[in-house]
Structures are given as C-alpha cells and as structure tokens.
C-alpha positions, 0 to 999 in steps of 0.5 A, a space after each residue: 306280604 305276610 310280614 306286613 300282615 304280621 306287623 299289622 297284627 303286632 301293632 293291633 296287639 300293642 294297641 290292645 295291650 296299651 289300652 289295658 295298661 294305660 287308663 287314658 287309652 280306650 279301644 271299643 272293639 277289636 275291629 277298632 283296634 285293627 283300623 287304628 293299627 292300619 291308620 297308625 301304619 299309614 301315618 308312620 309311612 307317610 307323615 312320620 318321615 316328614 316330621 322326623 326331618 322337620 324336627 331333626 335339630 331338636 331330635 339330635 339335641 335330645 339324642 333321639 328322645 324327641 321321637 317319642 314325642 312325635 310318636 305320641 303326637 301321631 297316636 293322638 292324630 290316630 285317635 282323632 281319625 278313628 272313632 272308637 279309639 280314644 287317647 285321653 291326653 298327652 301323657 296317655 299318648 306318650 305312655 301308649 307310644 312307649 308301649 306300642 314302640 316296645 311291643 313292636 320292637 320286641 316283635 320285630 326281633 322275632 319276625 323273619 324278613 326284617 332288616 335286622 335279619 342275620 346273614 344266611 349260613 353258607 354265605 361268604 364271610 370275606 372277599 378274597 382280593 389278589 394283587 395283580 402284576 399291574 399293581 391293581 387289586 382284583 
C-alpha cells in the first residue's frame, strides 16, 4: 500500500514539474495535481493496456516510440476530465508525457518493492541437480 502512495506522490511531483517546465501545461493547485495524478494512474491501469494491444503493430514498427504518443493522448484525456489541469496541445502533451515518464522512471529506480528490485542476499544462486541411477535429473 505504501508503494502505491509513494508512486502517487511521485506522479504528482512529475505533473507539477512538467507544469513548471512546459508552457502549455497548467496546474491550478496542489489538490488538482493530486487528483490529476490519481486519474492518470487509473487511466494507465484500465485504458492504457487496451490501447497498447490495439496499437501493437504500430508500436512494433516504431520500436516502442508510439507509446509516447499513447501517453500524450492519455495525458490530454486527464486534462479533459480534471478541472484546473490544462494541457494546451499535442506537443505540450507529448512533452509532459516525456517529463512524467522520465521522473517516474527515475523514481522507480529508488522505490523499494518494485519489479526491478534486486534479489535479496543469502538466496540461492543456483539449483543443484544430480543425475540419479534411472537417468533422470533431480
């Protein structure tokens, strides 16, 4: 549960950073940034996988770069639903999606409990198999 809250705070900070760096993105208040981060998280959970599957051929042709277009589209959708969060146009949405992706990626490198977590020390480094008399490995 704390990982979810930390990620929510990171996305909120990324939205605030993108509103400071990119002239086409505006956030009226901190509360609006929290709400926008929550809506963006929900859209990323429910709608983004469907869009990724539907655009898989195009995503393969562009070697995954089309994912940034999808992220920009989702950011624009969030600005439509959250009042006080404004994304000016496509290039502002694309730049904001890049900033949010970069900040989220950097933060995920430091958050414990993610998929990229290194193995715990003391765990087995190998599996010891021995061939038994029946010719099977156990």
